[in-house]
Residue frames as qw, qx, qy, qz and C-alpha x, y, z in Angstrom:
[[0.520, -0.809, 0.150, -0.230, 194.11, 115.98, -15.16],
 [0.529, 0.445, -0.644, 0.327, 197.63, 115.36, -13.90],
 [0.670, -0.315, -0.614, 0.273, 198.58, 113.74, -10.62],
 [0.332, -0.142, -0.355, 0.862, 199.46, 117.14, -9.10],
 [0.248, -0.407, -0.307, -0.824, 196.09, 118.79, -9.93],
 [0.174, -0.001, 0.708, -0.684, 194.22, 119.34, -6.68],
 [0.210, -0.397, -0.834, -0.321, 190.87, 117.58, -6.59],
 [0.251, -0.053, 0.337, -0.906, 187.75, 119.37, -5.32],
 [0.204, 0.388, 0.876, -0.201, 184.38, 118.20, -4.33],
 [0.120, 0.617, 0.583, 0.514, 181.32, 119.52, -6.23],
 [0.282, -0.904, -0.314, 0.061, 180.80, 122.03, -3.39],
 [0.284, 0.877, -0.223, 0.317, 184.34, 123.42, -3.92],
 [0.615, -0.696, 0.368, -0.042, 186.06, 121.96, -0.90],
 [0.331, 0.610, -0.715, -0.081, 189.51, 120.48, -1.52],
 [0.966, -0.113, -0.220, -0.083, 189.79, 116.70, -1.36],
 [0.482, -0.737, 0.470, 0.050, 192.50, 115.81, 1.19],
 [0.354, 0.576, -0.717, -0.169, 195.56, 114.16, -0.32],
 [0.968, -0.103, -0.039, -0.227, 195.35, 110.40, -0.47],
 [0.897, -0.004, -0.040, 0.440, 199.07, 109.84, -0.78],
 [0.311, 0.792, -0.150, 0.503, 202.25, 111.83, -0.29],
 [0.381, 0.218, -0.564, 0.700, 204.51, 113.21, 2.37],
 [0.307, -0.492, -0.727, 0.367, 203.15, 113.65, 5.88],
 [0.076, -0.395, -0.223, 0.888, 203.10, 117.42, 6.12],
 [0.260, 0.032, -0.434, -0.862, 201.19, 118.07, 2.86],
 [0.380, -0.343, -0.836, -0.198, 198.69, 115.32, 3.81],
 [0.266, -0.495, -0.612, 0.557, 198.10, 116.90, 7.24],
 [0.024, 0.299, -0.031, -0.954, 197.85, 120.40, 5.77],
 [0.278, -0.112, -0.657, -0.691, 195.33, 119.11, 3.17],
 [0.350, -0.478, -0.803, 0.067, 193.11, 117.63, 5.88],
 [0.170, -0.491, -0.369, 0.771, 193.20, 120.91, 7.76],
 [0.120, 0.151, -0.334, -0.922, 192.35, 122.81, 4.58],
 [0.309, -0.311, -0.811, -0.387, 189.38, 120.47, 4.01],
 [0.319, -0.566, -0.690, 0.319, 188.01, 121.07, 7.51],
 [0.087, -0.382, -0.096, 0.915, 188.54, 124.81, 7.28],
 [0.217, -0.019, -0.547, -0.808, 186.60, 124.81, 3.99],
 [0.316, -0.429, -0.840, -0.098, 183.85, 122.76, 5.62],
 [0.181, -0.534, -0.491, 0.664, 183.39, 125.32, 8.37],
 [0.062, 0.289, -0.182, -0.938, 183.16, 128.10, 5.78],
 [0.260, -0.171, -0.760, -0.570, 180.67, 126.14, 3.74],
 [0.247, -0.504, -0.794, 0.235, 178.46, 125.61, 6.84],
 [0.078, -0.570, -0.275, 0.770, 178.22, 129.43, 7.10],
 [0.094, 0.001, 0.543, 0.834, 177.63, 130.12, 3.42],
 [0.212, -0.404, -0.620, -0.638, 174.45, 131.90, 2.50],
 [0.408, -0.618, -0.631, 0.232, 173.41, 132.66, 6.10],
 [0.005, 0.794, 0.013, 0.608, 172.68, 136.08, 7.54],
 [0.107, 0.410, -0.604, 0.675, 173.80, 137.47, 10.87],
 [0.672, -0.268, 0.234, -0.650, 170.55, 136.56, 12.58],
 [0.946, 0.076, -0.261, -0.176, 170.81, 132.92, 11.43],
 [0.639, 0.321, -0.569, 0.407, 174.44, 132.42, 12.57],
 [0.139, -0.381, 0.526, -0.748, 173.43, 133.63, 16.06],
 [0.825, -0.222, -0.162, -0.494, 170.75, 130.95, 16.43],
 [0.328, -0.483, 0.776, -0.240, 171.74, 128.59, 19.24],
 [0.261, 0.134, -0.933, -0.210, 171.82, 124.82, 18.75],
 [0.608, -0.465, -0.588, -0.260, 169.41, 123.68, 21.46],
 [0.416, -0.718, 0.247, -0.501, 168.72, 124.64, 25.03],
 [0.292, -0.908, -0.124, 0.274, 170.52, 124.95, 27.34],
 [0.654, -0.075, 0.273, 0.701, 173.48, 125.38, 24.98],
 [0.153, 0.879, 0.059, -0.449, 174.27, 128.82, 23.61],
 [0.493, -0.209, 0.614, 0.580, 176.50, 127.39, 20.85],
 [0.509, 0.768, 0.159, -0.355, 176.14, 129.23, 17.53],
 [0.793, 0.428, 0.169, 0.399, 177.81, 129.14, 14.15],
 [0.142, 0.900, -0.151, 0.383, 179.12, 132.67, 14.79],
 [0.587, -0.709, 0.372, -0.119, 180.55, 131.55, 18.09],
 [0.918, -0.027, 0.310, 0.245, 182.27, 128.56, 16.39],
 [0.572, 0.697, 0.008, 0.432, 183.88, 130.83, 13.75],
 [0.148, -0.883, 0.282, -0.344, 185.18, 133.12, 16.52],
 [0.803, -0.480, 0.354, -0.022, 186.38, 130.17, 18.61],
 [0.893, 0.185, 0.235, 0.335, 188.25, 128.60, 15.72],
 [0.333, 0.838, -0.138, 0.409, 189.92, 131.94, 15.00],
 [0.446, -0.772, 0.385, -0.240, 191.15, 131.92, 18.59],
 [0.929, -0.151, 0.325, 0.093, 192.28, 128.28, 18.18],
 [0.724, 0.574, 0.021, 0.383, 194.26, 129.14, 15.03],
 [0.037, 0.870, -0.271, 0.410, 195.92, 132.07, 16.83],
 [0.674, -0.621, 0.358, -0.178, 196.65, 130.13, 19.98],
 [0.926, -0.089, 0.329, 0.161, 198.25, 127.10, 18.40],
 [0.718, 0.515, 0.110, 0.455, 200.13, 128.59, 15.48],
 [0.143, 0.820, -0.159, 0.531, 201.17, 132.02, 16.83],
 [0.488, -0.726, 0.330, -0.356, 201.35, 131.51, 20.57],
 [0.884, -0.293, 0.364, 0.002, 202.32, 127.84, 20.96],
 [0.873, 0.283, 0.184, 0.352, 204.25, 126.97, 17.78],
 [0.450, 0.680, -0.033, 0.578, 205.83, 130.37, 16.97],
 [0.542, -0.331, -0.416, 0.651, 206.17, 131.60, 20.58],
 [0.062, 0.445, 0.141, 0.882, 204.55, 134.97, 19.80],
 [0.081, -0.355, -0.635, 0.681, 203.02, 137.05, 22.59],
 [0.193, -0.248, -0.445, -0.839, 199.66, 137.91, 21.00],
 [0.361, 0.031, 0.544, -0.757, 196.42, 138.74, 22.87],
 [0.358, 0.392, 0.846, -0.047, 193.12, 136.97, 22.41],
 [0.085, 0.258, 0.530, 0.803, 191.06, 138.20, 19.43],
 [0.387, -0.585, -0.463, -0.542, 187.76, 138.54, 21.23],
 [0.442, -0.681, 0.184, -0.554, 186.41, 139.38, 24.71],
 [0.823, -0.380, 0.405, -0.121, 187.07, 135.87, 25.99],
 [0.182, -0.485, 0.795, 0.315, 189.87, 133.54, 25.01],
 [0.498, 0.209, 0.841, 0.031, 187.31, 131.03, 23.70],
 [0.068, 0.096, -0.460, -0.880, 185.64, 133.53, 21.35],
 [0.043, -0.428, -0.894, -0.128, 182.20, 132.06, 21.93],
 [0.015, 0.621, 0.442, -0.648, 180.79, 135.30, 23.37],
 [0.342, 0.591, 0.547, 0.485, 178.68, 137.15, 20.82],
 [0.123, -0.361, -0.091, 0.920, 179.07, 140.88, 20.38],
 [0.424, 0.694, 0.513, -0.273, 175.91, 142.55, 19.01],
 [0.229, 0.849, -0.204, -0.430, 178.10, 144.67, 16.70],
 [0.117, -0.453, 0.814, 0.344, 180.08, 141.83, 15.22],
 [0.836, 0.305, 0.080, -0.449, 178.53, 139.97, 12.34],
 [0.931, 0.064, 0.332, 0.136, 179.52, 136.97, 10.31],
 [0.615, 0.734, -0.065, 0.280, 181.46, 138.91, 7.68],
 [0.108, -0.848, 0.428, -0.294, 183.71, 140.44, 10.33],
 [0.762, -0.405, 0.494, -0.105, 184.19, 137.14, 12.19],
 [0.906, 0.313, 0.227, 0.171, 185.02, 135.31, 8.96],
 [0.407, 0.834, -0.224, 0.298, 187.52, 138.03, 7.97],
 [0.374, -0.725, 0.527, -0.236, 189.27, 137.70, 11.37],
 [0.891, -0.111, 0.440, -0.034, 189.27, 133.89, 11.04],
 [0.799, 0.566, 0.062, 0.192, 190.69, 134.06, 7.51],
 [0.133, 0.868, -0.393, 0.273, 193.49, 136.35, 8.69],
 [0.603, -0.534, 0.565, -0.179, 194.36, 133.87, 11.44],
 [0.928, 0.201, 0.307, 0.059, 194.34, 130.99, 8.97],
 [0.594, 0.750, -0.134, 0.259, 196.64, 132.92, 6.60],
 [0.153, -0.815, 0.494, -0.261, 199.01, 133.87, 9.47],
 [0.803, -0.301, 0.507, -0.085, 199.20, 130.26, 10.60],
 [0.872, 0.437, 0.152, 0.159, 200.03, 129.15, 7.05],
 [0.293, 0.861, -0.309, 0.279, 202.82, 131.77, 6.94],
 [0.404, -0.699, 0.540, -0.239, 204.31, 130.61, 10.22],
 [0.827, -0.151, 0.541, -0.013, 204.45, 126.94, 9.26],
 [0.716, 0.685, -0.112, -0.073, 205.59, 127.43, 5.63],
 [0.525, 0.618, -0.545, 0.214, 208.80, 125.49, 5.02],
 [0.407, -0.526, 0.622, -0.413, 208.80, 123.98, 8.50],
 [0.389, 0.124, -0.911, -0.055, 209.16, 120.31, 9.38],
 [0.703, -0.473, -0.402, -0.346, 206.59, 118.23, 11.31],
 [0.753, -0.227, -0.437, 0.437, 209.32, 117.70, 13.88],
 [0.157, 0.411, -0.180, 0.879, 209.84, 121.44, 14.54],
 [0.408, -0.515, -0.708, 0.258, 208.63, 122.41, 17.97],
 [0.122, -0.608, 0.058, -0.782, 207.18, 125.18, 20.03],
 [0.187, -0.076, -0.798, 0.568, 205.95, 125.41, 23.66],
 [0.276, -0.686, -0.633, -0.230, 202.50, 125.50, 25.09],
 [0.128, 0.515, -0.187, 0.827, 202.29, 129.00, 26.64],
 [0.336, -0.269, 0.452, -0.781, 199.75, 128.53, 29.41],
 [0.841, -0.130, -0.208, -0.483, 197.09, 126.30, 30.94],
 [0.857, -0.412, 0.290, -0.106, 197.60, 122.91, 32.58],
 [0.908, 0.142, 0.178, 0.351, 200.26, 121.90, 30.03],
 [0.111, 0.981, -0.158, 0.006, 202.16, 125.22, 30.09],
 [0.232, -0.748, 0.608, 0.132, 205.81, 124.83, 29.10],
 [0.784, 0.010, 0.612, 0.106, 205.48, 121.46, 27.42],
 [0.026, -0.382, 0.620, 0.685, 207.18, 121.11, 24.09],
 [0.681, 0.450, 0.509, -0.274, 204.81, 120.48, 21.17],
 [0.375, -0.074, 0.654, 0.653, 205.65, 119.51, 17.56],
 [0.349, 0.261, -0.282, -0.855, 204.14, 121.00, 14.47],
 [0.339, -0.087, -0.894, -0.280, 202.83, 117.46, 13.75],
 [0.137, -0.398, -0.803, 0.421, 200.92, 117.46, 17.07],
 [0.166, 0.405, 0.158, -0.885, 199.53, 120.96, 16.43],
 [0.366, 0.161, -0.573, -0.715, 198.27, 119.96, 12.97],
 [0.324, -0.218, -0.918, -0.061, 196.70, 116.73, 14.24],
 [0.052, -0.417, -0.626, 0.656, 195.10, 118.66, 17.12],
 [0.262, 0.347, -0.062, -0.899, 193.66, 121.30, 14.79],
 [0.366, -0.003, -0.783, -0.503, 192.30, 118.62, 12.46],
 [0.267, -0.343, -0.872, 0.226, 190.58, 117.00, 15.47],
 [0.027, 0.407, 0.375, -0.832, 189.31, 120.40, 16.74],
 [0.339, 0.236, -0.336, -0.846, 187.82, 121.33, 13.37],
 [0.349, -0.104, -0.883, -0.295, 186.30, 117.86, 12.85],
 [0.153, -0.395, -0.787, 0.448, 184.59, 118.02, 16.23],
 [0.126, 0.475, 0.240, -0.837, 183.28, 121.54, 15.71],
 [0.297, 0.129, -0.592, -0.738, 182.25, 120.80, 12.12],
 [0.240, -0.319, -0.917, -0.017, 179.98, 118.14, 13.66],
 [0.022, -0.538, -0.509, 0.671, 178.49, 120.87, 15.83],
 [0.164, 0.366, -0.248, -0.882, 178.19, 123.08, 12.73],
 [0.189, -0.136, -0.874, -0.427, 176.30, 120.28, 10.94],
 [0.161, -0.534, -0.794, 0.242, 173.67, 120.28, 13.68],
 [0.017, -0.551, -0.193, 0.812, 173.49, 124.06, 13.83],
 [0.153, 0.210, -0.511, -0.820, 173.03, 124.39, 10.06],
 [0.189, -0.296, -0.902, -0.252, 170.39, 121.73, 9.98],
 [0.115, -0.595, -0.640, 0.473, 168.50, 123.54, 12.71],
 [0.004, 0.458, -0.061, -0.887, 168.78, 126.85, 10.86],
 [0.491, 0.444, -0.246, -0.708, 167.62, 125.86, 7.38],
 [0.922, 0.116, 0.276, -0.247, 167.55, 122.09, 7.09],
 [0.553, 0.669, -0.492, -0.056, 170.79, 121.82, 5.09],
 [0.811, -0.392, 0.435, -0.009, 172.48, 118.47, 5.68],
 [0.923, 0.278, 0.212, 0.160, 175.11, 116.26, 4.11],
 [0.406, 0.826, -0.271, 0.283, 178.08, 118.57, 3.89]]
């Protein structure tokens, strides 16, 4: 194995870079967390990913996948690239479950948003900026560095939720 061979965990997730330039390290942490979300959904059917965490919460794995697709779109396309794109789902959060939308469709949408985000930041610098389009911080300048750190935090938090959801569904822990 050479120093530039990416390491993976036994479950297939990429090991985040331990050394190197800032942007590849941040991108590798985001890739790790994206892969963790996907792993939390692996092997489940549409009924299982609709199972809520615990009353009174309606949080589900399907809702998390939809929400994180919206997050990807919002921060990379709308804020960083300044594109005028609509929300992907009925609500901007994506948590609302549509009886006709299953996990395969939601994951396909999420994967497209991930790919589009990667395209938009390819070759960019952590110092490059965009503007927050709406909400309480509308108009504020935001760096790619900030967006990446925010998405790492967002995925880490929601992957904690996904841990609890998956354990409730079938007892799987430790990922």
